[in-house]
C-alpha positions, 0 to 999 in steps of 0.5 A: 638234594638233601635226600640224595646227600643223606643216601650218600651219608649212609653209603659212606663206609664208616667203621664202628668205633668207641666214642672214648675209652673208659677210665681203667678199672671203672667197669664201664663200657665204651659208647659205640658208634661211627663218625659218618662223613668227614665234618658233616658226620651223620647230620644229613641223614638225621635231618632227612629222616630223623626217626629212621636214622635213630631206629637204624642206630638203635638196631646197630648199637643199642640204646646208647650210641654215638655219631658224628655231627658237624665236626662234633660227636653226639651221643643218642639215647633211645629207650626209657631207661636211657632217657631216664638217666639224662632227664633225672640227672641224679649226678648233675652231669647234664646241662640243658642250657649248654645242650640247647644253646647251639641249637636255639640259643640265639633265638630263645636264650634265657628261656626256662628250658635253657637254664640249669639247676638252682637258677632253673628251679628259681625261675620255674617256681615263679613261672609256675604261678602262670600255670595254676588251675585258676590261671588256666581257667582264665586262659580258656575263657580268653581262648574259647570265643576266639576258637568259635570265631575262627572255626565259624570262618573256616571255608571247609571242603575237599582238600582242606589244608588242615595243618595250615589252618591249625597253625594259623589258629594256634598262633593267633591263640598264642598271641591273644592268650599270651600277649593280650587283646590290646593288639590291633590286626597289623600289630598281631600280624607283625608279632606273629611273623617275628615269632614264626621267623625266630622259631624257623631260625632255630631249624636253619642248617646254614647258621650265619647272619647272611642276607635274608636267609633263615638264620638272619630272619630269625635273629631279626624276629628275635630283635623285634620280639624283644623290642615289643615286649620291653616297650609294653612291660611298664603298662602291663605292670601297672595293669591287671590283665589276665593274659600271660604277659600281664601275669608274668609281670606280676607273678611271684613265688612263695618267698616273694621273688619276682621276674625282672623286665628282661626275665619277662621278655625272655620267658614270653618269647620262649613260652610262645614258641613252646606252646604254639609249635607243639600244639599245632603238631598235636592238633593237626595230627590228632585230626589226621588220625581221626580222619583215618579212623572214623569209628574213633571220630564218631566215638569222640563226637558222641562223647562231646555231644553227650556233654551237652555243651558247645564249648568246654570249661577246664573242669569238663576235660575229665568228662571226655575220656575218649578224647584223652585216650586219642590225644595221648596216642597221637602224642606217642606215635607223632611226638611234637618234640622229636628230640631234646638235647643236653651236654655233659658238664662232667664225665658220667655213665649212661646204662654202664657206658662211659660218656666224657665231659663236653659231649652233646647228648640227644634224647629221643623220646619219639623213637623210644615211643615207637619201639616194639621192646616197650610197645606192642604193634608200636606203629599202629594208632590204638588209643585203647592202649592207654585204657584202664584195662591195658595201660601199656604206658605203665611198662616204664615211667618214661615209656610214654614221655612226650612232655619230657621228664625230671626237673625240665618236664614241660611246664605247659603240659596242662595248657597244651592239653587244654588247648588241643582238647577245647579246639577238638571238642568244638571241631567234632560238633561243627565238622566231619572229615575224612582222609582220602584213601590214596593220601600218603602222609608226607612229613618234614621235620622241625621241632617235631614231625610236621605235615609238609603239604599242609595236610589236605583232608576232606572236611564238611560241615556237620548237619545238625542232628546228623 
């Protein structure tokens, strides 16, 4: 149904027109685009296939274009120069809080991504204390035995649903590493279900608190998470745990500033979302590409075996350079966060185009990393493009940008890399896998491109010495 509506949207005759006329004598050009369907605009085609929709608009209008979306206008930015303007925000004309609020505000309000300027920097300085190298080492110590136990219980075989199992693993890791091991199985399941509902709520098309619909389930999930974290704060402040929840209860910046109780609650809910969803996509798709390219799977396996450790510490990550190449290429070709949003809070310009105040702006790093203007043979999975001899990412500082940029660059990027690599290091030594020759990847779209069918691939236990 959605695909049919998207096709109708593409077929609807909508003439190119300017978003707004630039001020006289400004020397700026208008942003060109089209409205699409009445009220819906181009929303349906963007939801059905956001990458194709973005690529078509780039071909038609260039790196800065506008489209209609649910009775409002949205400017889309594609290409490193265009996204740099919004991320660096030198004129402070772009608000991350106002850009994200319509999308995920009810579920992740007051998370670090939904803050701006001085307040954002104040919170980020405190939050950063939870992601220092010693803290990451501590999280990995918690994570490693959980990964070992989970992988040893996988019932692998033909058609093993890799995405589904990866999702379960990263969600349980987020619960254990971020919330702590004090949860019993029932509590952990209830917390994970509430968290999952909140994540899915932000992707709902019908945004109303109606019955048991996605948006309503998301609101109830948010309410449960708030209730749980509030009830635990006093005990965490009195304790000395190494989980993220406990760390946030004690974190302070160099001036002695700390988080209040509600700050801890809001940051916990947001960080769990940011860490889980993106890591799930990155890990499952890395597994997929290693199944498609067995020579790379074997190259990474030999590297991991040569390390001589069944599990790795944080200091071992630099000893796995091929894994790093494959990880970076997977993030480029299948970005875990497809689009990021801002809203203009003042008239501004982007690459010489006039963008008026109160305009929603969609930053599209995924499309940017798949354009031939910046990447040779962009749709081919080729980890060597990041090798010291080639370094194709050096064409522009934002040519490779899966973690965002500027003041809002992902605060958990090192945690995410550590998590994916530590899991993959163990998988390579336990298993071998392949993708059936006739399998065609079927993607759906949430925070990023996600396997819609659970990603069934053929997995078998690796023979010792084989």
